[in-house]
C-alpha positions in Angstrom: -88.6 -21.3 -27.0 -87.2 -21.6 -23.1 -83.5 -21.6 -24.4 -84.3 -18.7 -26.7 -85.1 -16.6 -23.9 -82.1 -17.3 -21.8 -79.9 -16.6 -24.9 -81.2 -13.9 -25.5 -81.0 -12.5 -22.0 -77.3 -13.9 -21.7 -76.8 -11.4 -24.8 -78.6 -8.8 -23.4 -76.6 -9.2 -20.1 -73.8 -9.0 -22.4 -74.1 -6.0 -24.4 -75.1 -4.4 -20.9 -71.5 -5.2 -19.4 -69.9 -3.6 -22.6 -72.1 -0.5 -22.0 -71.6 0.3 -18.3 -68.1 -1.6 -17.3 -66.4 -2.8 -20.4 -63.2 -0.9 -21.7 -65.3 0.9 -24.2 -67.9 2.1 -21.3 -70.0 5.4 -21.0 -67.8 6.0 -17.8 -64.8 5.9 -20.1 -66.0 8.3 -22.7 -67.4 10.6 -20.0 -63.7 10.4 -18.5 -62.5 11.1 -22.2 -64.9 14.0 -22.4 -63.5 15.7 -19.5 -60.0 15.1 -20.2 -60.5 16.9 -24.1 -62.1 19.9 -22.2 -59.2 20.1 -19.6 -56.4 19.8 -22.7 -58.4 22.7 -24.9 -58.6 24.8 -21.6 -55.0 24.0 -21.5 -54.4 24.7 -25.1 -55.9 28.3 -25.2 -53.6 29.3 -22.3 -50.8 28.5 -24.2 -52.1 30.0 -27.4 -52.6 33.3 -25.6 -48.9 33.0 -24.0 -47.1 32.1 -27.5 -49.6 35.4 -29.0 -48.0 37.7 -26.2 -44.5 36.2 -26.5 -44.9 36.6 -30.2 -45.9 39.9 -29.9 -43.0 40.9 -27.5 -40.6 39.2 -30.1 -41.6 41.5 -33.0 -41.4 44.8 -31.0 -37.8 43.7 -30.1 -37.4 43.1 -33.7 -38.7 46.4 -34.5 -39.0 49.0 -31.8 -35.9 50.5 -30.0 -38.1 51.8 -26.9 -38.5 48.1 -25.7 -34.9 47.3 -26.1 -34.0 50.5 -23.9 -36.7 49.6 -21.7 -34.8 46.0 -21.3 -31.2 47.5 -21.2 -32.1 49.9 -18.7 -34.1 47.2 -16.2 -32.0 44.2 -16.7 -28.8 45.5 -17.5 -28.6 48.9 -15.8 -27.7 51.0 -18.5 -28.1 54.9 -18.9 -27.7 57.4 -21.8 -25.0 59.6 -22.4 -26.5 62.5 -20.9 -28.0 61.0 -17.9 -26.4 60.6 -14.5 -26.9 57.3 -12.6 -27.8 57.7 -8.8 -27.5 55.1 -6.8 -29.2 55.2 -3.1 -27.9 52.9 -0.3 -30.2 52.2 2.7 -27.8 51.8 5.9 
């Protein structure tokens, strides 16, 4: 009977070791859950960014207003009827 109790205590200790300290322990599961939440948050922000970029691409493909705004701001272009003035600070 005494040997049976010792064997059961050893088995219980082994199970507890795997639960708290082993490779697939509760601490490891908690860390993985935190990593998953962090990745979900990052994925959501990237999904929003992709959505904004897709809308911008679609606007550039279909709308001339956006292309004209880009040409004015990035390339300094003007219409034929417009006069370009540049003010220089001294």
